[in-house]
C-alpha positions in Angstrom: 133.6 98.2 155.0 131.7 98.5 157.9 129.5 95.5 156.0 132.2 93.3 155.1 133.3 93.2 159.3 129.7 92.8 160.5 129.6 89.3 157.9 132.8 88.2 158.5 131.9 88.6 162.7 128.4 86.7 161.9 130.1 83.8 160.2 132.6 83.4 162.9 129.7 83.4 165.5 127.8 81.2 163.3 131.4 78.5 163.3 131.1 78.8 167.3 127.7 77.4 167.7 128.1 75.5 165.2 125.5 76.7 162.6 128.0 76.4 159.9 130.6 73.2 159.6 133.9 73.4 158.4 134.3 69.9 157.7 132.2 68.3 154.5 132.4 64.8 157.5 129.6 66.6 159.7 126.2 67.0 159.8 124.2 68.9 162.1 120.6 68.1 163.4 118.5 69.9 165.1 115.7 69.0 166.9 113.2 71.6 168.0 110.9 70.3 171.1 107.9 72.6 171.5 106.1 70.8 173.7 107.1 72.9 176.4 106.6 76.2 175.0 103.8 78.3 176.8 102.0 78.8 173.6 101.5 75.0 173.1 100.7 74.6 176.8 98.1 76.7 175.9 96.9 75.3 172.7 96.2 72.2 174.5 94.5 73.8 177.3 92.3 75.5 174.8 91.9 72.4 172.7 91.1 70.2 175.8 88.0 72.5 176.9 86.9 72.8 173.4 86.0 69.1 173.8 84.5 68.9 176.7 81.1 68.8 174.9 82.7 65.4 173.3 84.1 62.9 176.3 85.6 60.2 174.7 87.6 62.4 171.7 88.2 64.6 175.3 90.2 61.6 176.0 91.3 60.3 172.9 93.1 63.7 172.6 94.8 63.5 176.1 96.5 60.3 175.5 97.9 61.6 172.2 99.7 64.7 174.4 100.8 62.5 176.9 102.1 59.7 174.7 103.9 62.5 172.7 104.9 64.2 176.6 106.2 60.6 177.5 107.7 59.9 174.1 110.3 63.1 174.6 111.4 62.6 178.1 112.4 59.1 176.9 116.7 58.8 176.2 117.4 58.5 172.1 117.0 54.9 171.4 120.2 55.0 169.2 122.5 57.0 167.3 123.3 56.6 163.7 126.5 57.8 162.0 126.7 58.5 158.1 130.4 57.0 157.3 131.3 58.0 153.6 134.8 56.6 152.2 137.3 59.3 151.3 139.5 58.3 148.2 143.5 58.4 148.7 
């Protein structure tokens, strides 16, 4: 009995947070940005340090990281909606 109530509560929470959609017309897309993650920052620092003996490779890697950071801060270029036709 308690497990049924727990499942009901979890379903309610998922609907509220948008993890479960009640509408078949709605589609949720989630993007995870890891560039600001402390573990990724540590990885970047270690990689750049490891490339110190290779200045050209180090510059190229830093340039890629900077491009990725700028791209993640850019506003979205557009939103596309999937259109579905419902028969009457």
